C-alpha positions in Angstrom: -17.2 -10.3 57.1 -18.7 -6.9 55.8 -21.1 -7.3 52.8 -19.7 -5.7 49.7 -21.5 -2.5 48.6 -23.9 -3.4 45.6 -23.2 -0.1 43.8 -19.4 -0.9 43.8 -20.1 -4.6 42.9 -22.3 -3.4 40.0 -19.4 -1.2 38.7 -16.8 -4.0 39.1 -19.1 -6.3 37.1 -19.5 -3.7 34.4 -15.8 -3.0 34.1 -15.0 -6.7 33.9 -17.8 -7.7 31.5 -17.2 -4.8 29.0 -13.4 -4.7 28.9 -12.3 -2.7 25.9 -11.9 -4.5 22.6 -9.4 -3.7 20.1 -10.1 -4.1 16.3 -7.1 -4.1 13.9 -7.6 -1.7 10.9 -8.6 -3.8 7.9 -6.4 -3.9 5.0 -7.7 -5.1 1.6 -6.8 -8.6 0.2 -8.3 -12.0 -0.7 -9.5 -13.0 2.6 -12.3 -10.7 3.4 -15.9 -9.9 4.2 -17.0 -10.9 0.6 -17.6 -14.4 1.4 -19.6 -13.6 4.5 -21.9 -11.3 2.8 -22.4 -13.2 -0.4 -23.6 -16.0 1.8 -26.3 -13.8 3.4 -29.9 -14.1 2.0 -31.9 -11.1 1.4 -33.9 -11.6 4.5 -30.5 -11.6 6.4 -29.4 -8.4 4.8 -32.7 -6.8 5.8 -32.3 -8.0 9.3 -28.8 -6.5 9.5 -30.0 -3.2 8.2 -32.7 -3.3 10.9 -30.1 -3.9 13.5 -27.8 -1.2 12.3 -30.7 1.4 12.2 -31.6 0.3 15.8 -28.2 1.1 16.9 -28.0 4.3 15.1 -31.4 5.7 16.1 -32.1 4.3 19.4 -29.2 2.4 21.2 -26.4 5.2 20.7 -28.8 8.1 21.8 -30.0 5.9 24.8 -26.4 5.2 25.7 -25.7 9.0 25.8 -28.8 9.6 28.0 -27.8 6.8 30.4 -24.3 8.1 31.0 -25.8 11.7 31.6 -28.0 10.3 34.1 -25.2 8.4 35.8 -23.2 11.8 36.0 -26.1 13.4 37.5 -26.6 10.7 40.3 -22.8 10.8 41.0 -22.9 14.4 42.2 -21.8 14.2 45.8 -24.1 16.9 47.2 -27.1 15.5 45.6 -26.2 11.9 46.6 -26.0 12.9 50.2 -29.5 14.5 50.3 -31.1 11.2 49.6 -28.7 8.4 49.5 -31.1 5.4 49.8 -33.1 6.6 46.7 -30.0 7.5 44.8 -28.5 4.1 45.3 -31.6 2.4 43.7 -31.3 4.7 40.8 -27.7 4.1 40.3 -28.1 0.3 40.3 -31.0 0.8 37.7 -28.9 2.9 35.5 -26.1 0.3 35.9 -28.5 -2.5 34.6 -29.6 -0.3 31.7 -26.1 0.5 30.7 -25.1 -3.1 30.8 -28.0 -3.9 28.4 -27.3 -1.2 26.0 -23.7 -1.8 25.9 -24.5 -5.7 25.4 -26.9 -4.9 22.5 -24.3 -2.6 20.6 -21.6 -5.3 21.1 -23.9 -7.8 19.8 -24.9 -5.9 16.8 -21.3 -5.1 15.9 -20.5 -8.9 16.2 -23.4 -9.7 13.9 -22.9 -7.2 11.1 -19.2 -7.2 11.2 -17.9 -10.8 10.8 -14.6 -11.6 12.5 -11.9 -10.7 10.3 -8.1 -11.6 10.1 -7.4 -8.0 9.4 -8.1 -8.3 5.7 -11.2 -6.8 4.0 -12.4 -7.1 0.4 -12.8 -4.2 -1.7 -16.2 -5.4 -2.9 -17.4 -4.7 -6.3 -21.1 -6.0 -5.9 -22.3 -4.2 -2.6 -23.5 -1.0 -4.2 -27.0 -1.8 -2.9 -26.0 -2.6 0.7 -26.1 1.1 1.8 -24.9 1.1 5.5 -23.7 -2.6 5.2 -21.2 -1.8 2.5 -17.7 -3.2 3.6 -16.2 0.2 3.2 -18.4 1.6 6.0 -18.2 -1.5 8.2 -14.6 -1.6 8.1 -14.5 1.8 9.5 -17.4 1.3 11.9 -16.0 -1.6 13.9 -12.8 0.1 15.2 -14.8 3.3 16.0 -16.9 1.2 18.3 -14.4 -1.1 19.7 -11.3 1.1 19.9 -12.9 4.4 20.8 -16.3 4.2 22.2 -16.1 0.8 24.3 -12.8 2.1 25.6 -14.1 5.2 27.1 -17.3 3.5 28.2 -15.1 1.2 30.2 -13.2 4.1 31.6 -16.3 5.8 32.6 -17.3 2.7 34.8 -13.8 2.5 36.3 -13.9 6.2 37.2 -17.5 6.0 38.5 -16.5 3.1 40.8 -13.6 5.2 42.3 -15.9 8.3 42.6 -18.6 6.3 44.5 -16.1 4.9 46.8 -14.8 8.2 47.5 -18.2 9.6 48.0 -18.8 6.8 50.8 -15.5 7.6 52.4 -15.7 11.4 52.4 -15.5 13.0 55.9 -18.5 15.2 57.2 -16.3 18.2 57.0 -16.8 18.3 53.2 -20.5 17.7 53.2 -22.8 18.9 51.9 -21.3 20.5 48.8 -17.6 20.9 49.3 -16.9 17.6 47.5 -18.6 18.4 44.2 -15.2 19.8 42.6 -12.9 17.1 43.9 -10.4 15.6 41.5 -12.4 12.2 41.3 -15.5 13.9 40.2 -13.6 16.1 37.7 -11.8 13.0 36.3 -15.3 11.2 35.9 -16.9 14.1 34.3 -14.0 14.7 31.9 -14.1 11.2 30.6 -18.1 11.1 30.4 -17.8 14.2 28.1 -15.3 12.5 26.0 -17.8 9.6 25.7 -20.6 11.9 24.9 -18.5 13.3 22.1 -17.6 9.7 20.9 -21.2 8.8 20.7 -22.0 12.0 18.9 -19.2 11.4 16.3 -20.4 7.7 15.8 -23.9 8.8 15.1 -22.4 11.6 12.7 -20.4 8.9 11.0 -23.4 6.7 10.4 -25.2 9.7 8.7 -22.2 11.0 6.8 -22.3 10.7 3.0 -20.0 8.4 1.3 -18.2 11.2 -0.1 -17.6 12.7 3.3 -16.1 9.5 4.5 -14.0 9.1 1.5 -12.4 12.5 2.1 -12.0 12.3 5.9 -8.2 12.4 5.7 -7.9 14.8 2.7 -7.3 17.7 4.8 -3.9 16.2 5.9 -3.3 15.0 2.3 -3.8 18.5 1.0 -1.2 19.9 3.2 1.3 17.3 1.9 0.1 18.1 -1.7 0.8 21.8 -1.3 4.4 21.1 0.2 5.1 18.8 -2.8 3.9 21.2 -5.4 6.0 24.1 -3.8 9.1 21.8 -4.0 8.5 21.1 -7.6 8.1 24.9 -8.3 11.3 25.6 -6.1 13.2 22.9 -8.2 11.9 24.4 -11.4 13.2 27.8 -10.3 16.6 26.3 -9.3 17.1 24.6 -12.7 16.1 28.0 -14.4 18.7 29.7 -12.6 21.1 27.0 -13.3 20.2 27.3 -17.1 20.9 30.9 -17.1 24.3 30.4 -15.5 25.0 27.5 -18.0 23.3 28.6 -21.1 25.3 26.1 -23.4 24.7 23.0 -21.1 22.1 21.0 -23.2 21.2 18.7 -20.2 20.5 21.6 -17.9 18.4 23.2 -20.5 16.4 20.1 -21.0 15.9 19.6 -17.4 14.7 23.1 -16.9 12.4 22.8 -19.6 10.8 19.7 -18.2 10.5 21.1 -14.8 8.7 24.2 -16.2 6.3 22.3 -18.2 5.6 20.0 -15.3 4.1 22.8 -13.3 0.7 23.2 -15.2 0.2 19.7 -14.8 0.8 19.6 -11.0 -1.3 22.8 -10.5 -4.3 21.2 -12.4 -4.2 18.1 -10.3 -4.5 20.2 -7.1 -7.2 22.2 -8.9 -9.2 19.1 -9.6 -9.1 17.6 -6.1 -10.0 21.0 -4.6 -13.1 21.0 -7.0 -14.2 17.5 -5.7 -13.5 18.4 -2.1 -15.4 20.2 0.7 -14.3 23.5 -1.1 -16.0 22.4 -4.3 -18.7 19.9 -5.1 -18.9 18.4 -1.6 -19.8 21.8 -0.1 -23.5 20.6 -0.7 -25.2 18.0 1.4 -25.1 14.7 -0.6 -27.3 11.7 0.4 -25.8 9.3 2.7 -25.5 6.5 0.1 -24.6 6.5 -3.5 -24.6 3.5 -5.9 -20.8 3.1 -5.7 -19.4 -0.2 -4.4 -16.8 -0.4 -1.6 -14.1 -0.8 -4.2 -15.0 2.4 -5.9 -15.3 4.2 -2.7 -11.9 3.0 -1.6 -10.4 4.1 -5.0 -12.0 7.6 -4.3 -10.5 7.7 -0.8 -7.1 7.0 -1.9 -7.1 9.0 -5.1 -5.6 12.3 -3.5 -2.8 10.4 -1.5 -1.8 8.3 -4.5 -1.7 11.1 -6.9 0.3 13.0 -4.2 2.8 10.2 -4.1 3.2 10.5 -8.1 3.9 14.1 -7.7 6.4 13.4 -4.9 8.1 10.9 -7.4 8.1 13.7 -10.0 9.7 16.2 -7.5 12.5 13.6 -6.7 13.0 12.9 -10.5 13.4 16.6 -11.3 15.9 17.0 -8.6 17.9 14.2 -9.8 18.1 15.1 -13.5 19.3 18.7 -12.5 22.5 17.1 -11.4 22.8 13.9 -13.4 21.2 15.0 -16.8 18.1 13.6 -18.5 18.7 10.1 -20.0 16.4 7.1 -21.3 15.9 5.8 -17.9 14.7 9.2 -16.7 12.5 9.7 -19.6 10.7 6.3 -19.0 10.2 7.3 -15.3 8.9 10.7 -16.3 6.5 9.1 -18.8 5.3 6.5 -16.2 4.7 9.4 -13.7 2.7 11.4 -16.3 0.6 8.1 -17.2 -0.2 7.3 -13.5 -1.3 10.9 -12.9 -3.6 10.8 -15.9 -5.0 7.2 -15.2 -5.8 8.1 -11.6 -7.4 11.4 -12.5 -9.5 9.7 -15.2 -10.6 7.0 -12.8 -11.6 9.5 -10.0 -13.4 11.8 -12.6 -15.4 9.0 -14.0 -16.7 8.0 -10.4 -17.4 11.7 -9.6 -19.5 12.1 -12.9 -21.2 8.9 -12.8 -22.2 8.9 -9.0 -22.0 12.4 -7.6 -22.7 14.9 -10.3 -26.1 13.3 -11.2 -27.3 13.9 -7.5 -27.0 17.7 -8.0 -30.0 19.5 -8.9 -30.0 20.7 -12.5 -31.0 24.4 -11.7 -30.1 27.5 -13.7 -27.8 29.0 -11.0 -24.2 28.8 -10.2 -22.7 25.3 -9.5 -25.7 23.5 -11.1 -25.2 20.0 -12.5 -24.5 21.5 -15.9 -21.9 23.8 -14.4 -19.9 21.0 -12.9 -20.2 19.1 -16.2 -18.8 22.0 -18.1 -16.2 22.6 -15.5 -15.0 19.0 -15.6 -14.9 18.9 -19.4 -12.8 22.0 -19.5 -10.5 20.8 -16.7 -10.0 17.4 -18.5 -9.2 19.1 -21.8 -6.7 21.3 -20.0 -5.1 18.4 -18.0 -4.9 16.2 -21.2 -3.0 19.0 -23.0 -0.7 19.4 -20.0 0.2 15.8 -19.8 0.7 15.6 -23.6 3.1 18.4 -23.6 5.0 17.1 -20.6 5.3 13.6 -22.3 6.1 14.9 -25.5 9.1 16.8 -24.0 10.2 13.8 -22.3 10.1 11.8 -25.5 12.0 14.5 -27.3 14.6 14.8 -24.8 15.4 11.0 -24.9 15.7 10.9 -28.8 17.9 13.9 -28.6 20.4 12.3 -26.1 20.3 9.0 -27.8 21.9 10.6 -30.8 24.7 12.0 -28.7 
């Protein structure tokens, strides 16, 4: 019985040992990381920070280099020049990749406790830096769902490529096999893995504000669409009012839609100012004194405000046809209150944890500039919401008299 090739056996072992893991995205609830971390001693927290730093500064760059080395060794023309020595080097890299992947998996297991899919919006982890539950609940699926998946795929494609190198006929030697599909597929996934490693390192170095705003580019697109819808509805109601000047309900609906526009545009202006087009253009420190709960609040602030504006758009469309009564008024008041409450919460986080990190120079966009800008915006938004709520109240009292 022929002996199995040690290189192929090595790849088989790596494929089976490092099967892709899948981590469910965590949602926030009562069962969480909270208990796990509150049970950690100060020494254990320090040990976890060292493990995280080791993965960031050593293991991930090392993994990158090891896969690059494997890619070089699996170039058919180079292998055929010195197959005996190249085999030894491939076996050595296999061992190194095994150790590095093992270490990364072990660290994730240690610092990201097994979860049932629920993570806590911790209010007391502002001092934990990279160990804040907000970061860990993003890091674990990045490692399991993305990085380990592609590493395993690299092992599988390396196995297939090496097998084909062994079976290649003399007619393709010494260099006609370098561009074969097996080599191309392997290199393609190796580059995806390099990119994944780089993105994981970048994630670990990203500021909390950057991570909180990761999905904002998509949410801004939805916000723009909603605001355009509100303006379009306001214009339609205005046209309807012109055609029906004596219809009191149409007139009040048109007035409410018109007066809602400044409020909606101020919401967009605010979020632009705290995004990468505004305050987050500068490089903030990786960590702030925000807790995970506060970072999560900031993360979802644009999306939830967009949902409020979507509800406003729906309300304005409805009252254009059915009129403005007490129930609609209460809904309008609630939407305005929600918008104001969410904006105030987000603004307080920015003023308390982000603005103080800006140097207080005399130039444009200094700390004082942002304080003044947010003060001015806050006054304008307060006036816009008061005007909107005042008209909603007035409309209700008027209809109640009918």
